py3Dmol code that shows the C-alpha trace and the ligand (Angstrom):
import py3Dmol

protein = """\
ATOM      1  CA  MET A   1    -169.822 125.097  13.502  1.00  0.00           C
ATOM      2  CA  ARG A   2    -167.393 123.859  16.157  1.00  0.00           C
ATOM      3  CA  ALA A   3    -163.886 123.016  14.933  1.00  0.00           C
ATOM      4  CA  VAL A   4    -160.648 122.060  16.686  1.00  0.00           C
ATOM      5  CA  VAL A   5    -157.947 124.582  15.788  1.00  0.00           C
ATOM      6  CA  MET A   6    -154.293 124.531  16.804  1.00  0.00           C
ATOM      7  CA  HIS A   7    -153.046 128.067  17.411  1.00  0.00           C
ATOM      8  CA  ALA A   8    -149.525 127.183  18.529  1.00  0.00           C
ATOM      9  CA  PRO A   9    -147.739 124.137  19.939  1.00  0.00           C
ATOM     10  CA  GLY A  10    -149.639 123.050  23.046  1.00  0.00           C
ATOM     11  CA  ASP A  11    -152.469 125.523  22.302  1.00  0.00           C
ATOM     12  CA  VAL A  12    -155.520 123.689  21.006  1.00  0.00           C
ATOM     13  CA  ARG A  13    -158.904 125.435  21.042  1.00  0.00           C
ATOM     14  CA  VAL A  14    -162.418 124.771  19.847  1.00  0.00           C
ATOM     15  CA  ASP A  15    -163.317 127.704  17.607  1.00  0.00           C
ATOM     16  CA  THR A  16    -166.464 128.639  15.739  1.00  0.00           C
ATOM     17  CA  LEU A  17    -165.858 128.460  11.979  1.00  0.00           C
ATOM     18  CA  ASP A  18    -168.130 128.752   8.958  1.00  0.00           C
ATOM     19  CA  LYS A  19    -169.706 125.510   7.783  1.00  0.00           C
ATOM     20  CA  PRO A  20    -167.790 124.315   4.698  1.00  0.00           C
ATOM     21  CA  THR A  21    -169.416 124.577   1.291  1.00  0.00           C
ATOM     22  CA  ILE A  22    -169.001 122.694  -1.989  1.00  0.00           C
ATOM     23  CA  VAL A  23    -165.914 124.071  -3.783  1.00  0.00           C
ATOM     24  CA  GLU A  24    -165.406 121.535  -6.568  1.00  0.00           C
ATOM     25  CA  PRO A  25    -168.305 119.668  -8.238  1.00  0.00           C
ATOM     26  CA  THR A  26    -166.694 116.398  -7.060  1.00  0.00           C
ATOM     27  CA  ASP A  27    -166.904 117.427  -3.357  1.00  0.00           C
ATOM     28  CA  ALA A  28    -169.250 116.211  -0.664  1.00  0.00           C
ATOM     29  CA  ILE A  29    -169.968 117.805   2.694  1.00  0.00           C
ATOM     30  CA  ILE A  30    -170.400 115.372   5.561  1.00  0.00           C
ATOM     31  CA  ARG A  31    -171.804 115.873   9.044  1.00  0.00           C
ATOM     32  CA  VAL A  32    -169.052 114.326  11.133  1.00  0.00           C
ATOM     33  CA  THR A  33    -170.506 111.924  13.719  1.00  0.00           C
ATOM     34  CA  ALA A  34    -167.189 111.043  15.391  1.00  0.00           C
ATOM     35  CA  ALA A  35    -163.572 112.058  14.932  1.00  0.00           C
ATOM     36  CA  CYS A  36    -160.355 111.295  16.739  1.00  0.00           C
ATOM     37  CA  ILE A  37    -156.919 112.561  17.622  1.00  0.00           C
ATOM     38  CA  CYS A  38    -154.020 110.956  15.764  1.00  0.00           C
ATOM     39  CA  GLY A  39    -150.493 110.297  16.999  1.00  0.00           C
ATOM     40  CA  SER A  40    -149.350 112.471  14.088  1.00  0.00           C
ATOM     41  CA  ASP A  41    -151.378 115.416  15.495  1.00  0.00           C
ATOM     42  CA  LEU A  42    -148.887 115.344  18.376  1.00  0.00           C
ATOM     43  CA  TRP A  43    -145.949 116.375  16.163  1.00  0.00           C
ATOM     44  CA  PRO A  44    -147.224 119.988  15.814  1.00  0.00           C
ATOM     45  CA  PHE A  45    -148.647 119.868  19.370  1.00  0.00           C
ATOM     46  CA  ARG A  46    -145.127 119.168  20.641  1.00  0.00           C
ATOM     47  CA  GLY A  47    -143.584 121.811  18.373  1.00  0.00           C
ATOM     48  CA  ILE A  48    -141.667 119.251  16.304  1.00  0.00           C
ATOM     49  CA  GLU A  49    -143.656 120.455  13.286  1.00  0.00           C
ATOM     50  CA  GLU A  50    -144.173 124.199  12.921  1.00  0.00           C
ATOM     51  CA  VAL A  51    -147.545 125.827  13.491  1.00  0.00           C
ATOM     52  CA  ASN A  52    -147.360 129.086  11.519  1.00  0.00           C
ATOM     53  CA  GLN A  53    -151.021 130.032  11.695  1.00  0.00           C
ATOM     54  CA  PRO A  54    -154.216 128.790  13.361  1.00  0.00           C
ATOM     55  CA  THR A  55    -154.686 125.366  11.774  1.00  0.00           C
ATOM     56  CA  PRO A  56    -157.898 123.289  11.682  1.00  0.00           C
ATOM     57  CA  MET A  57    -157.001 119.805  12.897  1.00  0.00           C
ATOM     58  CA  GLY A  58    -157.961 116.216  12.156  1.00  0.00           C
ATOM     59  CA  HIS A  59    -157.977 113.768   9.250  1.00  0.00           C
ATOM     60  CA  GLU A  60    -159.933 110.762  10.570  1.00  0.00           C
ATOM     61  CA  TYR A  61    -163.709 110.747  10.272  1.00  0.00           C
ATOM     62  CA  ILE A  62    -166.987 108.979   9.845  1.00  0.00           C
ATOM     63  CA  GLY A  63    -170.232 110.743   9.156  1.00  0.00           C
ATOM     64  CA  VAL A  64    -173.403 111.256   7.214  1.00  0.00           C
ATOM     65  CA  VAL A  65    -173.412 112.900   3.785  1.00  0.00           C
ATOM     66  CA  ASP A  66    -175.085 116.300   4.032  1.00  0.00           C
ATOM     67  CA  GLU A  67    -174.576 117.724   0.541  1.00  0.00           C
ATOM     68  CA  VAL A  68    -172.960 116.605  -2.743  1.00  0.00           C
ATOM     69  CA  GLY A  69    -171.530 118.453  -5.742  1.00  0.00           C
ATOM     70  CA  ASP A  70    -172.995 118.164  -9.249  1.00  0.00           C
ATOM     71  CA  GLU A  71    -170.455 115.580 -10.418  1.00  0.00           C
ATOM     72  CA  VAL A  72    -170.808 113.204  -7.465  1.00  0.00           C
ATOM     73  CA  GLY A  73    -172.556 110.050  -8.631  1.00  0.00           C
ATOM     74  CA  ASP A  74    -172.070 107.139  -6.253  1.00  0.00           C
ATOM     75  CA  ILE A  75    -172.387 108.942  -2.936  1.00  0.00           C
ATOM     76  CA  GLU A  76    -175.768 110.356  -1.939  1.00  0.00           C
ATOM     77  CA  VAL A  77    -177.131 112.648   0.754  1.00  0.00           C
ATOM     78  CA  GLY A  78    -177.951 110.562   3.846  1.00  0.00           C
ATOM     79  CA  ASP A  79    -175.297 107.870   3.206  1.00  0.00           C
ATOM     80  CA  PHE A  80    -173.305 106.825   6.263  1.00  0.00           C
ATOM     81  CA  VAL A  81    -169.670 106.907   5.122  1.00  0.00           C
ATOM     82  CA  VAL A  82    -166.094 106.344   6.170  1.00  0.00           C
ATOM     83  CA  GLY A  83    -163.079 107.759   4.351  1.00  0.00           C
ATOM     84  CA  SER A  84    -159.336 107.882   4.816  1.00  0.00           C
ATOM     85  CA  PHE A  85    -156.893 110.688   5.555  1.00  0.00           C
ATOM     86  CA  VAL A  86    -156.122 111.194   1.866  1.00  0.00           C
ATOM     87  CA  ALA A  87    -158.835 112.076  -0.641  1.00  0.00           C
ATOM     88  CA  SER A  88    -158.236 110.210  -3.913  1.00  0.00           C
ATOM     89  CA  ASP A  89    -160.016 109.785  -7.252  1.00  0.00           C
ATOM     90  CA  ASN A  90    -159.594 105.988  -7.085  1.00  0.00           C
ATOM     91  CA  THR A  91    -159.333 105.905 -10.879  1.00  0.00           C
ATOM     92  CA  CYS A  92    -155.813 107.069 -11.829  1.00  0.00           C
ATOM     93  CA  GLU A  93    -153.034 104.533 -12.471  1.00  0.00           C
ATOM     94  CA  ILE A  94    -151.581 104.993  -8.985  1.00  0.00           C
ATOM     95  CA  CYS A  95    -154.971 104.395  -7.355  1.00  0.00           C
ATOM     96  CA  GLN A  96    -155.686 101.428  -9.591  1.00  0.00           C
ATOM     97  CA  ALA A  97    -152.380  99.915  -8.468  1.00  0.00           C
ATOM     98  CA  GLY A  98    -153.583 100.222  -4.868  1.00  0.00           C
ATOM     99  CA  PHE A  99    -151.651 103.293  -3.758  1.00  0.00           C
ATOM    100  CA  GLN A 100    -154.534 105.745  -3.355  1.00  0.00           C
ATOM    101  CA  SER A 101    -152.622 107.686  -0.699  1.00  0.00           C
ATOM    102  CA  ARG A 102    -150.373 108.934  -3.514  1.00  0.00           C
ATOM    103  CA  CYS A 103    -153.147 109.524  -6.070  1.00  0.00           C
ATOM    104  CA  ILE A 104    -152.062 112.065  -8.686  1.00  0.00           C
ATOM    105  CA  HIS A 105    -155.012 114.185  -7.514  1.00  0.00           C
ATOM    106  CA  GLN A 106    -154.531 113.523  -3.807  1.00  0.00           C
ATOM    107  CA  VAL A 107    -155.774 115.983  -1.197  1.00  0.00           C
ATOM    108  CA  MET A 108    -154.505 115.530   2.350  1.00  0.00           C
ATOM    109  CA  MET A 109    -157.507 115.682   4.675  1.00  0.00           C
ATOM    110  CA  GLY A 110    -155.224 117.130   7.354  1.00  0.00           C
ATOM    111  CA  SER A 111    -155.085 120.304   5.246  1.00  0.00           C
ATOM    112  CA  ILE A 112    -158.879 120.604   5.586  1.00  0.00           C
ATOM    113  CA  GLY A 113    -159.542 119.366   9.131  1.00  0.00           C
ATOM    114  CA  THR A 114    -162.149 116.857  10.274  1.00  0.00           C
ATOM    115  CA  GLN A 115    -162.272 117.486  14.031  1.00  0.00           C
ATOM    116  CA  ALA A 116    -165.359 119.590  13.376  1.00  0.00           C
ATOM    117  CA  ASP A 117    -169.125 119.381  13.019  1.00  0.00           C
ATOM    118  CA  TYR A 118    -168.830 119.310   9.214  1.00  0.00           C
ATOM    119  CA  ALA A 119    -166.049 118.531   6.738  1.00  0.00           C
ATOM    120  CA  ARG A 120    -165.584 118.987   3.024  1.00  0.00           C
ATOM    121  CA  ILE A 121    -164.498 115.745   1.358  1.00  0.00           C
ATOM    122  CA  PRO A 122    -162.869 116.237  -2.063  1.00  0.00           C
ATOM    123  CA  LEU A 123    -163.209 113.526  -4.751  1.00  0.00           C
ATOM    124  CA  ALA A 124    -166.145 112.089  -2.807  1.00  0.00           C
ATOM    125  CA  ASP A 125    -166.883 109.175  -5.167  1.00  0.00           C
ATOM    126  CA  GLY A 126    -163.305 107.938  -4.977  1.00  0.00           C
ATOM    127  CA  THR A 127    -162.686 108.720  -1.323  1.00  0.00           C
ATOM    128  CA  LEU A 128    -165.792 107.668   0.596  1.00  0.00           C
ATOM    129  CA  VAL A 129    -166.973 104.136   1.282  1.00  0.00           C
ATOM    130  CA  LYS A 130    -170.638 103.586   2.175  1.00  0.00           C
ATOM    131  CA  VAL A 131    -171.525 101.592   5.248  1.00  0.00           C
ATOM    132  CA  PHE A 132    -174.712  99.560   4.921  1.00  0.00           C
ATOM    133  CA  GLY A 133    -176.820  98.755   7.946  1.00  0.00           C
ATOM    134  CA  GLU A 134    -177.015 100.449  11.316  1.00  0.00           C
ATOM    135  CA  PRO A 135    -173.666 100.201  13.146  1.00  0.00           C
ATOM    136  CA  THR A 136    -173.701  99.482  16.881  1.00  0.00           C
ATOM    137  CA  PRO A 137    -171.707 101.851  19.136  1.00  0.00           C
ATOM    138  CA  GLU A 138    -168.849  99.301  19.121  1.00  0.00           C
ATOM    139  CA  GLN A 139    -168.928  99.045  15.324  1.00  0.00           C
ATOM    140  CA  THR A 140    -169.027 102.841  15.041  1.00  0.00           C
ATOM    141  CA  ARG A 141    -165.826 103.081  17.101  1.00  0.00           C
ATOM    142  CA  SER A 142    -164.189 100.445  14.930  1.00  0.00           C
ATOM    143  CA  LEU A 143    -165.209 102.173  11.686  1.00  0.00           C
ATOM    144  CA  LEU A 144    -163.529 105.304  12.962  1.00  0.00           C
ATOM    145  CA  ALA A 145    -160.388 103.256  13.644  1.00  0.00           C
ATOM    146  CA  ALA A 146    -160.567 101.970  10.052  1.00  0.00           C
ATOM    147  CA  SER A 147    -160.296 105.558   8.796  1.00  0.00           C
ATOM    148  CA  ASP A 148    -156.624 105.703   9.726  1.00  0.00           C
ATOM    149  CA  VAL A 149    -154.999 103.626  12.471  1.00  0.00           C
ATOM    150  CA  LEU A 150    -156.462 100.256  11.452  1.00  0.00           C
ATOM    151  CA  GLY A 151    -155.976 100.926   7.742  1.00  0.00           C
ATOM    152  CA  THR A 152    -152.411 102.063   8.386  1.00  0.00           C
ATOM    153  CA  GLY A 153    -151.567  99.080  10.587  1.00  0.00           C
ATOM    154  CA  TRP A 154    -153.128  96.802   7.987  1.00  0.00           C
ATOM    155  CA  PHE A 155    -151.039  98.304   5.173  1.00  0.00           C
ATOM    156  CA  ALA A 156    -147.898  97.949   7.300  1.00  0.00           C
ATOM    157  CA  ALA A 157    -148.607  94.254   7.864  1.00  0.00           C
ATOM    158  CA  VAL A 158    -149.346  93.699   4.153  1.00  0.00           C
ATOM    159  CA  ALA A 159    -146.229  95.660   3.124  1.00  0.00           C
ATOM    160  CA  ALA A 160    -144.180  93.515   5.524  1.00  0.00           C
ATOM    161  CA  GLU A 161    -145.758  90.438   3.861  1.00  0.00           C
ATOM    162  CA  ALA A 162    -147.174  89.086   7.110  1.00  0.00           C
ATOM    163  CA  GLY A 163    -148.939  85.779   6.518  1.00  0.00           C
ATOM    164  CA  PRO A 164    -149.038  82.058   7.279  1.00  0.00           C
ATOM    165  CA  GLY A 165    -145.683  80.605   8.295  1.00  0.00           C
ATOM    166  CA  LYS A 166    -144.267  84.049   9.033  1.00  0.00           C
ATOM    167  CA  SER A 167    -142.832  85.591  12.169  1.00  0.00           C
ATOM    168  CA  VAL A 168    -143.791  89.252  12.511  1.00  0.00           C
ATOM    169  CA  ALA A 169    -142.081  91.834  14.726  1.00  0.00           C
ATOM    170  CA  VAL A 170    -143.898  95.089  15.468  1.00  0.00           C
ATOM    171  CA  VAL A 171    -141.892  98.146  16.521  1.00  0.00           C
ATOM    172  CA  GLY A 172    -144.154 100.718  18.190  1.00  0.00           C
ATOM    173  CA  ASP A 173    -147.022 100.191  20.627  1.00  0.00           C
ATOM    174  CA  GLY A 174    -149.203 103.164  19.655  1.00  0.00           C
ATOM    175  CA  ALA A 175    -152.585 102.573  18.053  1.00  0.00           C
ATOM    176  CA  VAL A 176    -151.064 101.810  14.630  1.00  0.00           C
ATOM    177  CA  GLY A 177    -148.571  99.276  15.990  1.00  0.00           C
ATOM    178  CA  LEU A 178    -151.273  97.604  18.060  1.00  0.00           C
ATOM    179  CA  LEU A 179    -153.604  97.347  15.072  1.00  0.00           C
ATOM    180  CA  ALA A 180    -150.778  96.035  12.876  1.00  0.00           C
ATOM    181  CA  ILE A 181    -150.768  93.133  15.350  1.00  0.00           C
ATOM    182  CA  LEU A 182    -154.495  92.609  14.753  1.00  0.00           C
ATOM    183  CA  ALA A 183    -153.825  92.736  10.989  1.00  0.00           C
ATOM    184  CA  ALA A 184    -150.927  90.259  11.163  1.00  0.00           C
ATOM    185  CA  LYS A 185    -153.136  87.864  13.123  1.00  0.00           C
ATOM    186  CA  GLN A 186    -155.968  88.202  10.562  1.00  0.00           C
ATOM    187  CA  LEU A 187    -153.468  87.642   7.751  1.00  0.00           C
ATOM    188  CA  GLY A 188    -152.506  84.341   9.422  1.00  0.00           C
ATOM    189  CA  ALA A 189    -149.038  85.054  10.850  1.00  0.00           C
ATOM    190  CA  ASP A 190    -147.672  82.264  13.079  1.00  0.00           C
ATOM    191  CA  ARG A 191    -145.797  84.354  15.559  1.00  0.00           C
ATOM    192  CA  ILE A 192    -146.251  88.028  16.398  1.00  0.00           C
ATOM    193  CA  ILE A 193    -143.686  89.766  18.565  1.00  0.00           C
ATOM    194  CA  ALA A 194    -144.728  93.120  20.026  1.00  0.00           C
ATOM    195  CA  MET A 195    -142.013  95.523  21.130  1.00  0.00           C
ATOM    196  CA  SER A 196    -143.492  97.404  24.081  1.00  0.00           C
ATOM    197  CA  ARG A 197    -142.550  98.411  27.589  1.00  0.00           C
ATOM    198  CA  HIS A 198    -145.960  99.630  28.789  1.00  0.00           C
ATOM    199  CA  ALA A 199    -148.032  97.077  30.705  1.00  0.00           C
ATOM    200  CA  ASP A 200    -151.421  98.339  29.476  1.00  0.00           C
ATOM    201  CA  ARG A 201    -150.312  98.296  25.848  1.00  0.00           C
ATOM    202  CA  GLN A 202    -148.710  94.859  26.244  1.00  0.00           C
ATOM    203  CA  ALA A 203    -152.090  93.593  27.449  1.00  0.00           C
ATOM    204  CA  LEU A 204    -153.856  95.071  24.412  1.00  0.00           C
ATOM    205  CA  ALA A 205    -151.133  93.683  22.110  1.00  0.00           C
ATOM    206  CA  LYS A 206    -151.824  90.197  23.479  1.00  0.00           C
ATOM    207  CA  LYS A 207    -155.552  90.692  23.059  1.00  0.00           C
ATOM    208  CA  PHE A 208    -154.983  91.585  19.394  1.00  0.00           C
ATOM    209  CA  GLY A 209    -152.852  88.454  18.851  1.00  0.00           C
ATOM    210  CA  ALA A 210    -149.262  89.076  19.984  1.00  0.00           C
ATOM    211  CA  THR A 211    -147.558  85.809  21.013  1.00  0.00           C
ATOM    212  CA  ASP A 212    -144.444  87.404  22.516  1.00  0.00           C
ATOM    213  CA  ILE A 213    -143.491  90.715  24.101  1.00  0.00           C
ATOM    214  CA  VAL A 214    -140.026  92.263  23.890  1.00  0.00           C
ATOM    215  CA  GLU A 215    -139.401  95.179  26.226  1.00  0.00           C
ATOM    216  CA  GLU A 216    -135.821  95.894  25.190  1.00  0.00           C
ATOM    217  CA  ARG A 217    -135.007  98.514  22.580  1.00  0.00           C
ATOM    218  CA  GLY A 218    -132.117  99.272  20.224  1.00  0.00           C
ATOM    219  CA  LYS A 219    -129.414  96.648  19.732  1.00  0.00           C
ATOM    220  CA  VAL A 220    -130.558  94.653  22.760  1.00  0.00           C
ATOM    221  CA  GLY A 221    -134.104  94.574  21.370  1.00  0.00           C
ATOM    222  CA  VAL A 222    -132.818  93.388  17.989  1.00  0.00           C
ATOM    223  CA  ALA A 223    -130.787  90.641  19.686  1.00  0.00           C
ATOM    224  CA  LYS A 224    -133.916  89.539  21.557  1.00  0.00           C
ATOM    225  CA  ILE A 225    -135.928  89.282  18.306  1.00  0.00           C
ATOM    226  CA  LYS A 226    -133.160  87.173  16.775  1.00  0.00           C
ATOM    227  CA  GLU A 227    -133.100  84.952  19.839  1.00  0.00           C
ATOM    228  CA  LEU A 228    -136.859  84.379  19.476  1.00  0.00           C
ATOM    229  CA  THR A 229    -136.576  83.544  15.765  1.00  0.00           C
ATOM    230  CA  GLY A 230    -133.856  80.899  15.785  1.00  0.00           C
ATOM    231  CA  GLY A 231    -131.099  83.478  15.272  1.00  0.00           C
ATOM    232  CA  TYR A 232    -132.532  84.591  11.932  1.00  0.00           C
ATOM    233  CA  GLY A 233    -134.615  87.689  12.704  1.00  0.00           C
ATOM    234  CA  ALA A 234    -138.280  88.176  11.808  1.00  0.00           C
ATOM    235  CA  HIS A 235    -139.606  87.467   8.311  1.00  0.00           C
ATOM    236  CA  SER A 236    -141.752  90.571   8.518  1.00  0.00           C
ATOM    237  CA  THR A 237    -141.303  93.726  10.557  1.00  0.00           C
ATOM    238  CA  VAL A 238    -143.681  96.625  11.029  1.00  0.00           C
ATOM    239  CA  GLU A 239    -142.185 100.011  11.887  1.00  0.00           C
ATOM    240  CA  ALA A 240    -144.872 102.266  13.412  1.00  0.00           C
ATOM    241  CA  VAL A 241    -142.976 105.092  15.111  1.00  0.00           C
ATOM    242  CA  GLY A 242    -140.871 107.080  12.617  1.00  0.00           C
ATOM    243  CA  THR A 243    -137.697 107.799  14.569  1.00  0.00           C
ATOM    244  CA  GLN A 244    -134.079 106.935  13.837  1.00  0.00           C
ATOM    245  CA  GLU A 245    -134.021 104.402  16.655  1.00  0.00           C
ATOM    246  CA  SER A 246    -137.237 102.650  15.615  1.00  0.00           C
ATOM    247  CA  MET A 247    -136.282 102.444  11.932  1.00  0.00           C
ATOM    248  CA  LEU A 248    -132.861 100.949  12.705  1.00  0.00           C
ATOM    249  CA  GLN A 249    -134.523  98.572  15.146  1.00  0.00           C
ATOM    250  CA  ALA A 250    -136.992  97.465  12.459  1.00  0.00           C
ATOM    251  CA  ILE A 251    -134.360  96.888   9.788  1.00  0.00           C
ATOM    252  CA  GLY A 252    -132.057  95.171  12.283  1.00  0.00           C
ATOM    253  CA  ALA A 253    -134.820  92.858  13.505  1.00  0.00           C
ATOM    254  CA  THR A 254    -135.552  91.617   9.971  1.00  0.00           C
ATOM    255  CA  ARG A 255    -133.792  88.575   8.491  1.00  0.00           C
ATOM    256  CA  PRO A 256    -132.029  88.834   5.111  1.00  0.00           C
ATOM    257  CA  GLY A 257    -134.695  88.371   2.446  1.00  0.00           C
ATOM    258  CA  GLY A 258    -137.380  89.673   4.810  1.00  0.00           C
ATOM    259  CA  HIS A 259    -139.703  92.653   4.495  1.00  0.00           C
ATOM    260  CA  VAL A 260    -140.148  95.860   6.465  1.00  0.00           C
ATOM    261  CA  GLY A 261    -143.439  97.782   6.290  1.00  0.00           C
ATOM    262  CA  TYR A 262    -142.788 101.263   7.623  1.00  0.00           C
ATOM    263  CA  VAL A 263    -145.660 103.609   8.395  1.00  0.00           C
ATOM    264  CA  GLY A 264    -144.374 105.817  11.208  1.00  0.00           C
ATOM    265  CA  VAL A 265    -144.126 109.320   9.743  1.00  0.00           C
ATOM    266  CA  SER A 266    -140.375 109.772   9.355  1.00  0.00           C
ATOM    267  CA  HIS A 267    -138.820 112.478  11.521  1.00  0.00           C
ATOM    268  CA  GLY A 268    -135.062 112.878  11.171  1.00  0.00           C
ATOM    269  CA  VAL A 269    -134.405 109.318   9.989  1.00  0.00           C
ATOM    270  CA  GLU A 270    -131.125 108.875   8.114  1.00  0.00           C
ATOM    271  CA  LEU A 271    -130.026 105.494   6.821  1.00  0.00           C
ATOM    272  CA  ASP A 272    -126.456 104.512   6.041  1.00  0.00           C
ATOM    273  CA  GLY A 273    -126.271 103.225   2.468  1.00  0.00           C
ATOM    274  CA  LEU A 274    -123.774 100.471   3.132  1.00  0.00           C
ATOM    275  CA  ASP A 275    -125.690  99.185   6.176  1.00  0.00           C
ATOM    276  CA  LEU A 276    -128.855  99.193   4.080  1.00  0.00           C
ATOM    277  CA  PHE A 277    -127.037  97.381   1.253  1.00  0.00           C
ATOM    278  CA  PHE A 278    -125.967  94.540   3.524  1.00  0.00           C
ATOM    279  CA  ALA A 279    -129.288  94.365   5.397  1.00  0.00           C
ATOM    280  CA  THR A 280    -130.714  92.676   2.267  1.00  0.00           C
ATOM    281  CA  VAL A 281    -134.326  93.475   3.162  1.00  0.00           C
ATOM    282  CA  SER A 282    -137.256  94.863   1.200  1.00  0.00           C
ATOM    283  CA  LEU A 283    -138.573  98.208   2.398  1.00  0.00           C
ATOM    284  CA  LEU A 284    -142.084  99.386   1.562  1.00  0.00           C
ATOM    285  CA  GLY A 285    -143.817 102.169   3.427  1.00  0.00           C
ATOM    286  CA  GLY A 286    -145.200 105.649   3.302  1.00  0.00           C
ATOM    287  CA  PRO A 287    -148.644 107.106   3.906  1.00  0.00           C
ATOM    288  CA  ALA A 288    -150.896 104.063   3.945  1.00  0.00           C
ATOM    289  CA  PRO A 289    -153.311 103.606   1.052  1.00  0.00           C
ATOM    290  CA  VAL A 290    -156.150 103.011   3.508  1.00  0.00           C
ATOM    291  CA  ARG A 291    -158.733 103.339   0.714  1.00  0.00           C
ATOM    292  CA  ARG A 292    -157.443 100.052  -0.795  1.00  0.00           C
ATOM    293  CA  PHE A 293    -158.417  98.149   2.343  1.00  0.00           C
ATOM    294  CA  LEU A 294    -161.519 100.068   3.474  1.00  0.00           C
ATOM    295  CA  PRO A 295    -164.233  97.932   1.805  1.00  0.00           C
ATOM    296  CA  GLU A 296    -162.738  94.756   3.320  1.00  0.00           C
ATOM    297  CA  LEU A 297    -162.215  96.375   6.737  1.00  0.00           C
ATOM    298  CA  VAL A 298    -165.774  97.749   6.819  1.00  0.00           C
ATOM    299  CA  ASP A 299    -167.050  94.252   6.049  1.00  0.00           C
ATOM    300  CA  LEU A 300    -164.913  92.631   8.783  1.00  0.00           C
ATOM    301  CA  ILE A 301    -166.174  95.227  11.279  1.00  0.00           C
ATOM    302  CA  MET A 302    -169.857  95.083  10.337  1.00  0.00           C
ATOM    303  CA  THR A 303    -169.796  91.260  10.618  1.00  0.00           C
ATOM    304  CA  ASP A 304    -168.069  91.477  14.036  1.00  0.00           C
ATOM    305  CA  GLN A 305    -164.984  89.569  12.904  1.00  0.00           C
ATOM    306  CA  ILE A 306    -162.653  92.248  14.271  1.00  0.00           C
ATOM    307  CA  ASP A 307    -163.029  94.839  17.033  1.00  0.00           C
ATOM    308  CA  PRO A 308    -160.228  97.376  16.485  1.00  0.00           C
ATOM    309  CA  GLY A 309    -162.264 100.084  18.252  1.00  0.00           C
ATOM    310  CA  ILE A 310    -161.088  98.865  21.668  1.00  0.00           C
ATOM    311  CA  VAL A 311    -157.888 100.777  20.891  1.00  0.00           C
ATOM    312  CA  PHE A 312    -159.768 103.947  21.916  1.00  0.00           C
ATOM    313  CA  ASP A 313    -159.204 104.316  25.631  1.00  0.00           C
ATOM    314  CA  LEU A 314    -160.498 107.843  26.124  1.00  0.00           C
ATOM    315  CA  GLU A 315    -163.656 109.469  24.820  1.00  0.00           C
ATOM    316  CA  VAL A 316    -164.251 113.208  25.226  1.00  0.00           C
ATOM    317  CA  PRO A 317    -166.764 115.647  23.758  1.00  0.00           C
ATOM    318  CA  ILE A 318    -165.253 117.863  21.064  1.00  0.00           C
ATOM    319  CA  GLU A 319    -165.436 120.865  23.452  1.00  0.00           C
ATOM    320  CA  ASP A 320    -162.775 119.124  25.558  1.00  0.00           C
ATOM    321  CA  ALA A 321    -160.438 118.429  22.632  1.00  0.00           C
ATOM    322  CA  ALA A 322    -157.573 120.240  24.398  1.00  0.00           C
ATOM    323  CA  GLU A 323    -157.758 117.746  27.257  1.00  0.00           C
ATOM    324  CA  GLY A 324    -157.725 114.908  24.704  1.00  0.00           C
ATOM    325  CA  TYR A 325    -154.523 116.231  23.118  1.00  0.00           C
ATOM    326  CA  LYS A 326    -152.929 116.588  26.548  1.00  0.00           C
ATOM    327  CA  ALA A 327    -153.887 113.059  27.557  1.00  0.00           C
ATOM    328  CA  MET A 328    -152.295 111.620  24.415  1.00  0.00           C
ATOM    329  CA  ASP A 329    -149.227 113.832  24.735  1.00  0.00           C
ATOM    330  CA  GLU A 330    -148.706 112.676  28.321  1.00  0.00           C
ATOM    331  CA  ARG A 331    -149.351 109.061  27.275  1.00  0.00           C
ATOM    332  CA  ARG A 332    -152.331 108.847  29.595  1.00  0.00           C
ATOM    333  CA  ALA A 333    -154.323 107.745  26.533  1.00  0.00           C
ATOM    334  CA  THR A 334    -153.375 105.641  23.503  1.00  0.00           C
ATOM    335  CA  LYS A 335    -156.107 106.936  21.239  1.00  0.00           C
ATOM    336  CA  VAL A 336    -158.749 109.569  21.876  1.00  0.00           C
ATOM    337  CA  LEU A 337    -162.223 109.604  20.353  1.00  0.00           C
ATOM    338  CA  LEU A 338    -164.002 112.950  19.994  1.00  0.00           C
ATOM    339  CA  THR A 339    -167.776 112.825  20.176  1.00  0.00           C
ATOM    340  CA  LEU A 340    -169.913 115.420  18.398  1.00  0.00           C
TER     341      LEU A 340
END
"""
ligand_1 = """\
1
ZN
Zn -155.838 108.467 -8.170
"""
view = py3Dmol.view(width=600, height=400)
view.addModel(protein, "pdb")
view.setStyle({"model": 0}, {"cartoon": {"style": "trace"}})
view.addModel(ligand_1, "xyz")
view.setStyle({"model": 1}, {"stick": {}})
view.zoomTo()
view.show()
């Protein structure tokens, strides 16, 4: 089968690998019908994360179940399914509390790779969510977004306690930040301030529900958020980048008593204890428990209440995956869909 493999930073190829087989009786094999390239795939592509050996890529996926292990009960061959970037049993105490991304039996899908014709999905009953009905091409795109970027943006907005009567600031205008805006709007936030300096992304932010745009960054950006919120700062702030600057911007933009939902994968972030002490904000973040939200998100998508799939602005066949990585790296594309 075809699979996207990273051989070294900047060196992405489509190799021929063996089709995966059932390893554990709780596994399923799916035929991937669409996959995509994640912002986090750019960390190794840029050499910020090491690539020690040829590594199969990808952790976002939708597809059709091709084979199931003996202990899989709820998922059947032929089901059209969507899953998240962490396989989880959905039964342990952590999962039951809604934090499936840290399931005690978690398997990171990135360690398996889903930018391929087929993928092995561990803990299939807990991980996969069935989609009923025949999705349109638009709905298919949106279901793929639900697999990671929408689910992650949604978690960030929930963790930041976005809701009616709240002002929400969003740091980061990648796919996750943009979809956190969509989530904040769905959750009923009054005011949504997008921090972005790219015209095309500002336009998409407004389409998803942003009421204000702040182009400034750092201390000036924080001052601008305060100015827009009566001098207080936002009630809720989403951090969707993962750098020192973005994290400090998020905490600084939040009023005392407010909440920060941080979902940008942290790279070199160090927080000063005393500054954090006096910030007086709640911090909740980490790998998003997308599985918690998937049934609701699938329903919103299949009833056309949300259209997160418009975040994909480049579609390439899997053979051209290298071009897709390059386009995202050079910021020519926000989010790339790989067709199979
Ligand atoms: Zn669990």
